[in-house]
RORO-931299 format. One record per residue (C-alpha): residue in one letter; z negated, y, x negated. Coordinates in steps of 0.25 Angstrom, whole numbers, plus 2048, in hexadecimal, padded with zeros to 3 digits. Layout:
AZYX/...
//
This chain:
MC6A365F13/TC68359F19/IC70356F26/PC6B351F32/SC71342F35/PC78340F42/SC71334F45/PC63339F44/EC56332F45/TC5632AF51/LC50332F5D/LC52325F65/DC4B319F67/RC5530EF6D/QC4B304F6F/CC552FAF67/EC4B2EEF6A/QC462F1F77/RC512F4F7E/SC592E5F7F/EC4C2E0F85/PC502DBF94/GC4C2E5F9E/YC4A2F2F93/LC572FAF99/EC542F9FA8/AC442FBFA5/VC47308FA0/LC5230CFAB/KC4730AFB5/SC3F317FAC/AC3E324FB1/AC3C32AFA5/RC49326F9E/RC5432FF9C/VC6432CF9D/VC6F330F96/VC7C32EF9E/FC8A32CF97/HC9832BF9D/RCA6328F94/GC9F32CF89/KC99338F8D/AC8A33BF90/LC83341F9C/MC7E350F95/NC74358F9C/AC74367F9A/GC7C366F8D/RC7135BF88/LC7334CF87/GC6E347F94/YC6033FF95/FC6133FFA6/DC54339FAE/PC5B32DFB3/AC54334FC2/AC5E33EFC1/LC6B335FBF/PC70331FCF/AC6F322FD1/EC7F320FD0/TC7F323FC2/LC78315FC1/AC8430EFC6/GC8D306FBC/TC8630CFB1/TC82306FA2/HC73309F9E/VC6F309F8F/YC62308F89/LC64315F7F/AC55319F79/KC49320F78/AC4932DF77/LC41331F6B/AC44340F69/GC4E34AF69/HC52348F77/GC48351F7F/LC43345F87/PC3633EF86/NC32337F78/GC36326F7D/TC41329F8A/DC4A320F8C/LC58322F8B/VC6131CF93/LC7231EF93/QC7831BF9F/VC8931AF9D/LC9031DFAA/PC9C315FAD/YCA8318FA8/DCAE31BFB6/ACA3321FBA/GCA5329FC8/DCA0336FCD/LC9733CFC2/AC92347FCC/WC83342FC9/VC83349FBD/PC78353FBC/TC7B360FBB/GC7D366FAC/AC80358FA7/DC8E354FA2/FC93349F9A/AC9834CF8D/GC9C344F80/YC94345F73/RC9D34CF6C/DC9E356F76/VC8F358F75/AC8A352F69/SC88361F61/TC7E366F6D/LC76358F6C/NC6A357F65/AC6634AF5C/GC5F343F67/EC6B343F70/VC75340F65/EC6E334F64/VC6E330F73/FC7C333F75/IC8232CF6A/EC7A320F6D/AC7E322F7C/QC8C323F79/AC8D316F6F/VC8830DF79/AC8F314F85/NC9B312F7E/WC97302F7B/HC95300F89/ACA3306F8D/TCAB2FCF86/HCA32EFF87/ACA32EEF95/SCAB2E1F92/CCA82D6F86/PCB02D7F79/RCB02C9F79/CCB32C3F86/GCB82D0F8F/GCAC2CDF99/PCA12D7F9F/TC962DBF96/EC892E1F9B/SC7F2E9F95/LC722E5F90/CC662E8F87/AC642F5F8D/GC732F9F8A/WC752F3F7C/MC7C2E7F7E/RC872E3F87/RC882D3F8B/CC962CCF90/DC922C6F9E/KC9C2BBF98/DC9B2B5F8B/GC8D2BDF89/SC902C2F7C/EC872D1F79/HC8E2DDF74/FC862E8F6D/PC892F6F6B/RC922F9F5E/TC92303F54/DC9E305F4A/PC9D30AF3E/ACA4315F39/VCA431EF2C/ICA532DF28/VCA6333F1D/ACA5342F18/ICAE343F0A/VCAA349F00/GCB434DEF4/PCB3350EE4/DCB235FEE8/DCA635DEF2/KCB1361EFC/ICB135AF09/LCBD352F10/LCBE352F1F/ACC834BF28/NCD1350F33/NCD3345F3E/FCE0345F47/ACD7343F53/WCD0350F4F/ECD335EF50/PCDA363F43/NCD136CF3E/KCC4361F40/YCC0359F32/SCB434FF32/TCB0343F28/VCB8338F27/ACB432BF30/GCB931DF34/FCB3310F38/VCAD304F2E/ECB52F8F2F/ACB02E9F31/GCAA2E5F23/ECA92F3F1E/SC9E2FCF18/GC9C30BF1D/EC9E30FF0E/RCAC306F0D/ACB230CF1B/ACAE319F17/VCB5318F0A/RCC2311F12/ECC331BF1D/ICC2327F13/ACCE321F0C/ECD531EF18/ECD532BF1D/VCD4336F15/GCD8330F08/VCCC330F01/VCC4328EF6/LCB7328EF9/DCAF326EEA/SCA1327EF0/LC99327EFE/SC8B32BF03/YC87326F11/VC81331F1A/GC7B32BF26/SC81326F34/QC8532AF42/AC89324F4F/WC95328F55/PC96322F64/FCA6324F65/PCA7318F66/RC9B312F5E/SC9C315F51/LC91317F45/MC95320F3C/LC9231FF2D/GC9332CF26/FC9532DF17/MC98338F0B/GCA4334F04/YCA7339EF6/TCB4339EF1/KCBA33DEE2/SCC7342EE9/SCCB34FEEF/ACD7349EF7/SCD9344F04/TCE333DF0B/PCE433CF1D/DCE832FF22/NCF0337F2E/VCEA32BF36/ECDE331F3A/VCDB33BF31/RCE4348F32/ACDF352F26/TCD4353F1C/RCCD35FF16/WCC5360F08/FCB936AF0E/SCB0371F04/RCA3377F0C/ECA7385F0C/ECB6382F12/LCB0378F1C/QCA6381F21/ACB038DF21/ECBB383F28/VCAF381F32/LCAB38DF36/NCB8393F38/GCBE387F40/NCC6382F37/ACC1373F35/GCB836DF40/ICAE363F3B/PCA6356F42/GC9B35CF4A/RC8C35DF47/LC85350F4C/SC8F347F45/IC8F33FF39/AC9C345F33/RC95353F35/EC89350F2E/LC92349F23/VC9A356F22/EC8E35EF21/RC87357F19/WC92359F0E/YC92367F10/GC83369F0F/GC7D36EF1B/RC82373F2B/IC91376F2D/NC92383F36/EC9D383F41/PCA238EF4A/GC97392F53/DC8B38EF4A/VC8239AF48/VC80399F38/DC7A3A2F2E/AC843A8F23/AC7E3A0F19/EC80393F20/LC8F393F1D/VC8D392F0E/AC90384F0B/PC8237DF07/GC88374EFD/AC87364EFD/TC7C35BF02/LC8134EF00/
//
């Protein structure tokens, strides 16, 4: 079985070359056909349970005061909008006052709260908007001299008013690894920041001068005491908390031992396919949510969809399908 990638074929045209042209954003902001995505304190304004693509005419003028505007993209598909609709991010100030103007049926929500309900197009927009909104929130001052910065290039560059230096949104690479042992079991870890019964793959940041593969080997050895004998790259996923790009690997080891570091990792556990499915269904083990690359890695090892409590499934689906590595 082929598991769909959490970073699907793009459903957006970001207009990367055009958006840096003088006046591009200003022209888009004059278009009545554009749609607005609103963020406040790291949360998106949802509309009847979907990511809100709001008609700017439906938003009161006072919402524009003090906001940062960023050109996101032209919507190509999967958004319920006419093909080519311009999407603009509107980031409200952190101390924005009365939000009574929020339309009926709309409310602010974080990505983790609504990810399982979003379609692929909404996921792509939400993650892009979250990442660039985070960057603007932390770069109002120049990292070189501390002077104030202004937003330029349709929101994709900030320039220091004092020394003229230019700054762009950054992405920090991180590795995430599903560890498969000699008996074809998977090793999952429980982090101190989670509930005691939640298990996931192991992840960590790539250090300066380090390749993704070497970072994977190092992180696995440091956090769970496992020596990897080989790696297979699977794919990547943008993860804007705050600005990561997750590089996903399947890692293979000849050892069945593991040692949690007791700093980040509280415990580790080896699961067979049958054990993992049974433990998830009876509530003894929680695993990453769908649409995460961690879930993709686990299900790639599993060979299909892992069912959760509340899923409507056929009895035949409860038989582990076997590995598709």
